[in-house]
N, C-alpha and C positions, 0 to 999 in steps of 0.2 A: 263719815267719809265723804259725803256730798256737801260741798261748800254752799253757804247762803249766797244768793244773788245780791250783790252789794246795792244795786239800785232799788231792789225791793225793800231792803232794810231801811235805806234812807227815806223812801217815800212814806212808809208807814210811820217812821219816827217823827216826820214832820206833822202828821195828823194829830199827834198827841203833844206837840211842842208847846201849844198855848191853849187856854180854855176856849177861846173863840175861833180856833182854827177850823176851817171847813172840813167836812168828812171826806175820806179818801176811799175810792174803790180801786183795787188793784187786780187786774186779770193776769194770771200767770199761765202761759202756754208752754206746753212741753210734751213731746212724744212719749210713749210708754218707756219707762225705765230711766228717764232723765232726772228723777228725784223730786217730783212735785210735793209728795206727801212729806218727805224729809224736810223740804223747804218750809212747809207750813209749821212743822214742829219747831224749827229753829226760829221762825217769826214769833211763835207763841212765847219764846223765851227772851224776847228783846229786852235788854236792860233799861231801855228808855221808857218802858211801860210798866212800872212796878205796881201801879194802882188801877190798872185797866182790867176789866173783866174779860175772860176768854170764853168764846162760845164756838163750839165745833159743830159743823154741819157736814155729815158725810152722805153725799147724794147717792141714792139708789140702795143704800144699806138699811136705813131705818125709816125711810120716808121723809127724812129731813127733820127739821125742828119746827114746831108751831111758832108762827110769828107772834110778837107781843100784841096784846090787846090795844085797841085805839086809845091814845092818850097816855099809854105806859111805855111806849117805845123809846129805847135808848136813854133812859133816865140817868144812867151813869156811863162814863166812858167805856166803850166796848170794842173788842177786836174780834170780828167774826171771821172764822177760818172755814172756808167752804172747799171741800176736797172732791175732785172728780165730778164736776158739774155736767160733763158729757154723759154720765149715767142717769141723770135725772129724767123722769117722765114729764109730760106737759103739766100735770097737776102740781108736781113739786116745783117746777120752774116758775109757775104762776105765784106760788107762795113765796119763793125766794125773791122774785122781782119786787113783791110788795114789801118784804123786809128791807131790801136794799134801798128802795125809794124812801123809806122812813128814817134813814140814818140822819142823825143830828150831829152838830159840831162836837169835836172831841172823840169821834168814833171812826172806825175804819173797818174795811173788809178785804180779805184776800181770797180770790176765787181761782182755783186751778182746773185745768181741763186738757184733754188730748185733742189737738186740732183735727187729727185725722179721723176721729170718731164722733165729731159733732153732727147732729142731724142736719143742721143747716150750716154749711161752711162759713167760718168767719163770725158766727153769731152764737157765743157761748151760752146766752140766756134764752135761746129758742128763737123760732121764726118770727115771733111778734116783737116788733120794736119796742124797747123800753123807754119810758119817759124818765130821764134822770133829773133830780132836783137841781136847781140853779147853782147852789153852792157846792155841789158834789164834784170833786176832782176825780176824773176817770183816767186811769193809767193802764198801760198794757206792757208786760214784760215777757221775754221769751228765754227759756232755759236752753243752753247750748251744750253739745257734747263736750267731753273732756278733750283737751289737747294732749299731745304726747307726754309733756312734762307732768301733767296731772295723772295720766295713766302710770307713769313711772313711779310716782309717789305712792299710788295705790298698790302697785306691785311690790314696792319695798315694804309696805305695811303688812302685806299678806305673806309674801315669800321671804322677806328679810333682805338686807342689803348684801346678800352673798352673790356667788357666781351665777345663780339662776336668774337674777334680775339684770339681764344683759340688754344692751341697746337693741340687739336683734329681736329679743323676745318682746320688749316694749313696743317696738315698731309694729310687729306682727299683731300684738294685742290691740293696738289702736286701730289698725287696718281691719281686723276681723270683726271687731265689736262696733265699729263706727264711733268709738268713744262714748257710747251710751253707758252711764255709770253702773246701772243695775246689771247689765250684761258683763261689763268688765269685772265687777266684784264676783259674780257667779262663776265666770270662767276662771278667775284666779283661784277660787276655792277648789275647783276641779283639778287645776294644775298642782295645787298644794298637796292634794290627797293622792295623786296618781303614783303608781309604782310600775317600773323603777322611778326614782325621784326625778323631778323635772330639772333639766340642766340648762335651760335657757335658749333653746334653738327655735327658729321659726317653724321648723317641721313639727316639733312637739306641740306648738300652739295650734297648728292646722289640724293635727291628729287628735286633739283633746276631745272633740265632740261638741255638741250643742247643749248649753244649759237647759234644764227641764223647763224653767219659767219662760224662756224665750221660745222654745219649741212649741209649747202649748199655745202661746199667744199667736205665733205666726200660722200654726196649723188651723187654729180656730178661725182665723181670718180667711185662710185659703179655702177652707171647706164651707165657708159662708157664701163663696162664689158658686154660682150654679154649675153643674157638671158640664154644661155646653160651653161655658166660658173659662173653666178651670185650666185647660191646656195652655192658655196664655201665661198664667202664673207659673205653671211647670216650665214653660220655655224660659222665663226669667231665671228660674232656679238652675236650669242647665247652662245657660249663658254665664251665670255667676258674675255679673258685673253690670254697670250701667249700659243700657242698650237703647237704640233708637226704636220708634214705634214700628217701622216697617220690618226691622230685624226681628222683633218679638213676634210679630204676626207671621213672618215667614217661618220661623222655627216652630211656632205652635201648629202650623198647618191649617189654620182656621179660614184663611181667605181674608180679603181686605175688609169687607163690611162686617162680617161676624167678628173678625179680629179687633176692629176698632171699637165695637160695642163691648167686647170682652175686656179691653183695656180700661174703658170707663168704669165698668163694674168692679174691676180689681182695684182701681183707685178709690172708688166709693167705699169699698169694704176695708180699705187700708191694707189689703194684702200686698199691694205694691205702692211705691211712692215715686214722685217725680224728683229725681236726684240732681237734675240740672236741666237747662233748657233743652227740651226734646229728648231727654234721656231718662229711662225708667228702670226700676229694679227694687231691691229690698232695702229698706232704711238701715237695717243692720245686715251687713254682708254675710255674717255667720248664719242668718236665717235661711239662706239658700240651701245649706246642707240639709236642714231639717225637712224642707219641702221636697228636695230631690230624692231623699231616701223613701218617700211615700209614693213616688211615681211607679206604676207597674213596669216591670223590666222591659217588656217588648216596646211599650210606649216610650220609655226612656231612651232605648237604642235609636228609635226613629228621631226623637228630638235631637240626640247628639249628631246623628248623620246630617240633619238639616242645619244644625249649628255649625258644623264644619264647612258646609257650603256657604253659609251666610258670612262667616268670618273670613273666608278665602276672598271675599269681594271687598274687604276693608283695605284701605291704604294708609300706612304700610300693613301688610298682612301679618297678623300675630301667629306665626307659624307654629310656635310651641303649643298655643291653645288649640289651633287647628288639629295638630297631631293628637292631642289629648282627646278631642271629640271623636276623631276617626277611631282611636283605640277603643273608646267607650262604646262606639257603635259596632265594634267587631270588624272594622275595615283595617286590617293590619298592613296591607300594602300602602294605603293612603297614610297611615300613621308613620311608617318608616320614611316615606318620601318627605312628609312634613317635618319630621325630626331632622332630617338631613338639611333641609332648607333653613330651619330655625338655627341650627348650629353654624351654618355658613353665614347667615345674616349676623349672628352674634359675634362671630370671629371677625367679620369685616368691620364691625363697629368697635372692635377692641375689647369686647366683653368675653374674654376667653374663659373665665371661670364659669360663666353661665353656660357656655357651649360644653365645657367639660362635664359639668354636672348632668346636663341633659343626655349627653352621649354615654356617660358611664352608666346611668340608670337604664338606658335603652339596651346597651350591649350586655348588661347583666341579666336581661330577661331571657329565660330559657326558650329555645326554639327559634331564635332569629335565623333566617335563611342565610346560607353562606354568601350569596351575592350581596345581601344587605350588609353583612359583617365586613365584607371586602370594601364596601364604600364608606361605612361609618367608622371603622377602626382607624384608618389612616387620618381621618378628620379629627378624631379624638387625639391621636398622637401629636399631630401638628399643633393643635391648641395647647396640649400639655407642655410641649417643649417651649412654646412661645410664652405661655402664661404661667400662672402659679397653680400647680395642680396638687391633688391629693395622692396619698400612697395607693389608694384604690386603683388609680389609673395604671400604675405599674403592674399591679396584680392582674387587671383585666388584660393588658397587653401581653403579659407573660403567658397567659392562657391562650390568647388568640394566635400567637405566633406558632403554637403547637398544632394548629388546625391544618391537617394535610390537604384539605380541600381548597385552601386559599391559593390563588395564583402566585407563582414565585415572585413576581414583581411586587405584589402587594405585601407578601410576607417579608421580603427584603426591606421594604419601606418601613413596615412596622418594627422590624428588628433595629433598623437605624434609629428611629425615634426612641425606642426602648433603651438602646445603648446611650443615647444622649441624656435621657432622663436619669438613668442609673448613675451616670458620671456627673452631670451638671447640677441636678436637683437633689439627688439622693446621697451623693458622696460615696457611692459604691464603685470606686474606680476600677478595681480589678475585674469585676463582673462586666462593667460597662465597656472596658477595653476589649474583652473577648467577644462581646456581642457585636461591637462595631467592626471588628475584624471580619467576623462571619458575614455581617451585612454588606461590607465592601465587596467581599467575594461573590455573594449572591447577586448583587446588583450590577456587577461589572459587565455582564453579558446582556442584561435586559434593559437597564435604565441608567445611561451614563451620567445624567444629571444627579441622581440620587447616589450613584457610586462616588461621584466627586464629593458630595456632601459627607458621606461616611469617611472618605479619606481625609477631607478637611478637618473633621472632628479629631482624627488621630494626629493631626499636626499640633493640637493644643498641648503645651508642655507642662501644665500645672500639676497633672496627676502624678503620683508616685509610681515608680517602676521603670518605664521605658526611658532610655537615655536621650540626650539632646540629638545625637546622631540619628536615632530612630525617627524622631519627629521630623528631622530634615529630609529623611528619605520619603516619608509620607507626603511632605510638602511638594516634592517633585512630582509624585504620582497624582496628587490632588489638582495641581495646576494644569497638568496635561489633560486630565479628565474634564476639568471645567472648560478648558479651551475647546475640547472636542464637542462638548454639549452645546456650545453656542449660547448658553444662558447667562445673561448679565448678572442676575441675582446670585447665581452660583459662583461666578467669577468674583463677585464682591465678597461672598462668604469665605472663599479661599483667601482673598486678600486680607480680610479681617483677622483670620487666624494667623496669616503670615505676619501681620503687625504684632500680634501678641507674642509669637515665637521670636521675632527679631528683637523686639524691645526687651524681652526677658533676659537675653544674654548681651544686651547693649551693642547689637550690630550697628555699625556706623550708618548703614542705609535705613535704619528703622524709621527715623523721622521723615525721610522722603516717602516711605511707604504710607505713613499717616496722611501725608498731603494728597496721595492718590485716591483716598477713599471718596466715593461719589456722594458727598453729603448733600448736594443739590438735586439729587435724582428725584424725579416725580413718581417713580415706581415704588410702591410701598415695600415690596420685598427687598429691593436694593437698599432702600432707606433703613430698613430694620438691620440689615447686615452692616451698613456703614455705621449706624449707631453702636452696634456691638463692637466694631473695630475701634471706634473712638474710646469707648469705655474700657476695652482691653488695653489700649495705649495708656489711659489714665491709671489703670491699676499697675501696669508695669512701671510707669513713671514714679509712682509712690514707692515701689520697691527699690528703684534705682536711686531715688533721692532727688528727683527733679520736682520738688513740691510746688514751685512757682508756676510750673506749666500744667499742673493738675487741674486747677480751677477752670481754665478755658476748655480743656478736653472734656471734663465732666459736665460742664454746663451745656456745651454743644451736643454731647452724646445723649444726655438725659432729655433735652428738648426734642431731639430727633427720635428717640425711643418713644416718647409720649405721643408725638405726632404720627408715628407710623404704627403704633400699637404693639409695643414690646415690653410688657411689664416686668418680665424676668430681667431684662437688661437694666431697666430702671432700678430695680431692687439691688442688683449687683453693684450698680454705681453708688448706691447709698452705703454699702459696705466699704467701698474704696474711700468714700468721704470720711468715714469713721477712722480708718487707718491714717489718713492724712492729718486729721485733727489730733490724733494721739501723738504722732511724731513732731508735729509743729507746735505742740504745747497748748492747743485750744481745748483745755480740760474742763472749763467751766460748763457744767451740765452734760458733760460727755457720758458719764455713767448712765444718766437717765436716757440719753439718746440711744445708747446701746441696748438698754433694757426694753425700751419702746420698740426698737427694731426687732428684737428677739420675739416680743409678744405679737407684733404684726405678722411675722412669718412663722408662727408657731406650728403650722401644719407642714412646714418644709424647713426644718432647723438648719440643714446644710447651707441654705442660702444666707443664714445669719452667722455663719462661722466667723467672719471678720468681727462681728459685734461681740461674740463670745470671747475671742482672744483679746480684743481691746479692753473689754470689761475686766478680764483677768489681769492684764497688765496694770490697769489702774489699781486693782486690789492689791497687787504686789507693792506698788509704790506707797499705798496708803497703809500698809502693814496689816491688812486683813487677809492673812494667809489662808485661812480656811476657805473663804470665798474665792480667793485667787485660784486655788487648786480646782474648785468646782467649775469655775468659768473656763479655765484653761483646758479642762477635760470635756468641754462642751456640755457640761451637766448631764453627761451620760446619754445624750440624744443620738450620738453615733460614735464610732470608733475614731479616736484622734489619729490613728495611723492612716486614715483615709482623708485627712486634711490636705488641701493643695500644698505642694512642697514648700513654698515660701512661708505660708502661714503656719505649717507644721514646724518648720525650723524656728520661727519666732516663738511659738508656744513652748517648744522644747528648751530654748534658751532661757525663758522665764522660769520654767520648772527646775532647770539645773541651778539657776541662781538661788531659788528657794531652798533647794536641797543643800547647797553649799552653806547657806546662812544657818542651817540647822546642824552644821558640822557633820553631815552624812556624806563625807568626801568620796568614799568608794562607790556609793550609789550614784552620786553625781557624775563620776567618771564613766560608769557604765551607760548612763543615759546619754552622755556626750558622744561616746563611740557609736551608739545606735543611731542617734540623730544625724551625726556627721556622715554615716554610711548612706543614708537616704539622699542627702544633698550631693555627695560625691558620685553616687550612681546616676543621678540625674544629669550632672555636669553643667548645670546653670549656676555658675559660681557667684554671681551677685546675690543669689538667694541665701548664701551662707552668712550674710552680714549680721543678722540678728542672733545668730547662733555662735559664731566663731569666738568672740571674747569670753563668753561663759564656758564654752567647751574647752578652750585652751586653759583657762584657769582651773577647771575641774581636773584635767589631766596633770597639769603642773603640780597642783597641790597633792594629787595622789601619787606623785613621784614618777609618773610616766612622761618624762620630759621628751623622750624620743618621739612619741606619738604627738605630743603637743607641737614640737618642731615641724613634724611632717604636716600637721594641719595648717600651720602658718605658711609653710612652703607651697603646699597644694593650693591654698587659697590665693597666694600671690601669683603663682603660675597660671591658675585658672582664669584669673582676672586679666592677666596680660596687660594690654594698654587700653582696655575697655573703658568707656566713659560712664562710670558707675560711681557717682560721688559718695553715696551711703556706704557702699562696700569698701571703697578706698579708706574712708574714715574708720570703718570697723577693722580693716587690716592694720592700720596704725595702732588702734586700741589693742588688738591681739598681740602685736609685737611688743607693746609696752608691758602687757600683762606677763608675757614670757620673760622679758628682761628683768622685771621686778622680781619675779619668782626665782630666777636663777641667781640674781644678786643676793637675795636673802638666804637661798639655800647654800650658796658658796661662801657666805660670810663676807661679802664685798659691799658694804654700805656705800662706798664711794661711787659704785656703779648705779646707784639709785638716781643720781642726778640725770644720767642719760635716759633712764626709764621715764623720769618726770618730763623730760623734753619730748619724748615720744608721745606721752599722754597729752601734752599740750598741743602737739601737732594734730592729734585726733580731735581735741576739743575745738581747735581753730577750724578744722574741716566741718565739724558739726555746726559750729556757729554760722558758717557760710551757707548751710543748706536752707533754712535753719532747723536745728533740732535741739531745743533748749534743754530737755531732760538728759539726753546723751551728752551734751556739752557739759552740763553740771556734774554728771557722774565722772567723766574723764578728767575734768578740772580738779575734782576732789581727790582723785587718785594721784594726780600730779603733785598736788599740795602735800598729800600724805608722804609720797616718796621724798620730796624735798625736805620735809621736816625730819624724816628718819635719817636722811643723809647728813643733815646738819647736827644731829644729836650725837653726843658722845655715848659710846656703849650701845648704840642702836643696832649693831650688827646682829643678824640672825633673827631679828624680830621685826615684824611689820604687820600692819593691818592688812586685811585680805585684799588681794589684787582685784581689780575690776571695779568694785564699788564699796570696798571696806567691810564686806561681810565675812565673818567666820573666823579669821585667825586672831590670835592674841597679839596685840601690838605693844608699842612702848608704853601705852597707858597702863599696862599691867605692872610696870616696874618703876615708872618715873615719879610716882607720888603726886600729892595734890598740887605741888608748886610747878609741875611740868619739867621737861628737860632743859638744859641750859641753852641759851642763845638760839631760840627758834627763829627761822627766817620770817621777817616781817611780811615779805611778799606772799609767802605761802600761807601765813595767817590770814592775810587779806583775801586770798583765794578761797580759803575755807569759809570765811565769813560770807563771802559772796555766794558760794554754793549753798550754804544753809538758807540764805534768803531766797535764792532761786527755787529751791525745793519747797520752801514754805509758800511762795507765790503760786507755784503749780498745784499745790495740794498734796505733795508727796510727803506725807507725815512720817513714814518710816525713815526715808532718806534724810529728811530735815533733822530728825531726832538723832540719827547716827552722826551726822555732820557736826551738830552742836556738841555732842558728847566728845568727839575727837578734838574739836576746837578747844574745849575746856581743858582737855588733857595737855595740850601743847601751849596754851596761852598763858603768859606770865601772870602772877597775882597782881591785881590792881593796886596802884600806889595809894597809900593812905588808909588801906584797910587794916584793922587791927589784926595781930597774929592770931592764929587758931581758926577753927571752923566757925563760919557764921551761924547765928542762931535763927532757926525757922520754927519757933515753938508753935505758932498758930497758923502758919502758911506752909504750903508745899515748897520744899527746896527745889532748885532747878533740877537736880537729879531725880527726886521723887516725881516731879512733873513729867519728866521724860519717861520714866518707868511706867507711871500710871497711864500715860497716853498710849504707849505700846500695849500695855496689858488690856486696856479697854477696847483696843482694836482687834483683840483675839490672839495675840502671840502668847506662847507658853513662857514660863520662867527661863527655860533653857534658851529659847529663841531670843528673848530679851537680853539675856546674859551675853549671847554671841554678838548681838548687835552693838551693845554698849560696852563690851569688854569688861564685864563684871562677872563675879561668881554667882551661880544660881541662888546661893544663900543670901548674898547682898541684895539681889533682886527681890527675894521674898520679904526681906526686911523693909525695903523701900515701898513695896506694895502695901504691906501692913500699915506703915506710917501714913501713906496716902489715904487709905480707907479710914483710918482713925481720924485724921484731920478733916476729911470731907464728910464724914458720917455715912459713907457708902456701906451698903450691906453685902455687896458682892462685886465681882469684876464688872458684870453687866451694869450694875447700878453706878459703878464708878464713872462710866462714860457719861451718864446724865449729870452726875455731880460736877464733873470737870466742865 
């Protein structure tokens, strides 16, 4: 596991390269555990030295080897391997020097030693200078600790390449062990055997303990220091990191002169090492734990007390470490003050998660005085709302707000932040809304600024439940409270939420409100709120369909969020970007970007809800319906009923589409009614855009045309003259779906041409946005209607409205030659759609469009009559069926997509498996 030093290998190989080559003496220096003995074993196996005699000399173990008699030395090529020369006494060193001086050409020696244990520093062969022969080449090499990559490889060997071999664990291993190979291997062995099983966190590495081999070494060196000098080593263990000479002396309590002498003795015994210019400590950081555990308790408390004072004089002050020393010294008031300062410093530097972790751990400690809780809990809440927090924060705050001893203003502030976290980070909207309403009432009389903040939160329209009018009412109250407070940051916070509210329903004044955001403010609090306002505007612009304006808003908003320290806003902007990429057809690598975002926000899945939905939409288009349902349901991380209204409507539309494709029309209709109710209750009609076409189709196919008409009517009236391009395109699409369904239900195929024109109107609107996938779907529908209208006897039969899923169309009766006189322009439209779907990666849609195209397209001229032969290759239909089968669709789902019977699908799959040699559907994907 310890690699040979390349320079050592090359140096010794040169000594045996030629018969007359001069002898080589190689000194190999390395601290304990760096692998010197292992290196010698590898040098003994050098392939360049097959005929060379090996002679081992283990110093201090057996008194060494007797040197050859005079005249007999080195009669044959010899490789002398001398291990641990620092252990040799003077007599052994004298004999070794004599052997080395007698080396002849064709021979070499490798001598290893620990530099920290040499009797005379820098002189591995003792204090007497050695006379080296003229032809002897003397080299020196130094073994180095492992870097992080080498530690990672060792961890993978011991722990396996599983989840426990994380970057966090590797970094902690490298830091704790100093990269010393022997310590790394020993600690990995401890982690491998621990129960419960190691999961790969830095905390587990820190808690694993000290390997026995390291503990014995460092304690033997520590207790080799005299009792009078030993407190200085203890001081280094308590400080637990590189420290200056004066700091060590101050913590030890020895005084300047005795302390200076103690440092020299500690360095001489190798108990401590110089880690940098003027900085001292343990060569292996983990060794400090072993020494600290042996310090008597009362002495250890004194050391910690003095350490807190010493670190308080550093600049900048490491307040977290100061707090830990105060606590270890039993000084709890000092500990809590230092924790507060550490959290404030971390928050000011944008390290919110660091502050959250420290405060959570502190507040979870039993017996914290009420006054301290009243100071620390709001600090925790503010960091959690701004940063990325864990679920534990919510649990801690839910307990604290029940504390009757808290001042009302503090309890109201905590309740406010708890409500924000429940709503924004946890997706528990109903609970969050109730908590915010209570917080607004609690704070109205005591703290107008925070009351305005609570009211401003209730302005946000994305949550299910309250109607648009309710949010407008809270906006009036929040604006008045913010003005009364005289606080610019609060005015900006209300303005940011006003932007989100106005943009959501396409208020004509919305863009003017965006321009009023103080993006140039030098106040970090104002800047954070302005960044949130810009990102709110970008998100609303995506839902409205202003895709060309999103880039500028997101870029400016994210830069401002980064500069002002608002990671939650940064992450929410990333979700908006994924939605924009989906709708504008930037699908290359989009699935991976969604999955990476979900992984990065694993401890707060609600923040990744955009990524879950986009990934599900991709899976629908690709025909992977099992994955689609999993992603659209947020993979069970939280209830989809708690999704923001526009995102929930989008996910519901996709699920309805899947249900229709499976011919489960009644279920699709029920889903449509439930989803429509949520949007209608909210009253933000642009958010119905991604639901309306599929909901109308579901109800029309279920025979509930009255409700389908009502949906289209309410959608149109709700939009009014609002500037919402995506919703206007969706309204045309919905009208086309209704017109097609009625034409077919009433047996009026001539009316299909009007439906086709309405579909084309929607397609043109989507092209203008641009939204290539929606454009292709509506163009396909237009072509299908045109072809059905041109066909003789096509009345009463049509492919499914919306995207061709589900119904039996003319393909079922037209035969292999297709219907008479199909429209050339409609055929061209279908061909274009199939290509667009293919270019996007929409496998399911492309396969469906090609199947429909072959149904209507006339037979090619010159082709002999009868069915073409595909004896050794997949036929086009077999290829289509096999592609859908390999993506996970059932026979029934494939049959609905391609307008075939399940029995025909079964036959095509059997033929595809036979021709490709596939053993299963899963194997078929690889064969294809």
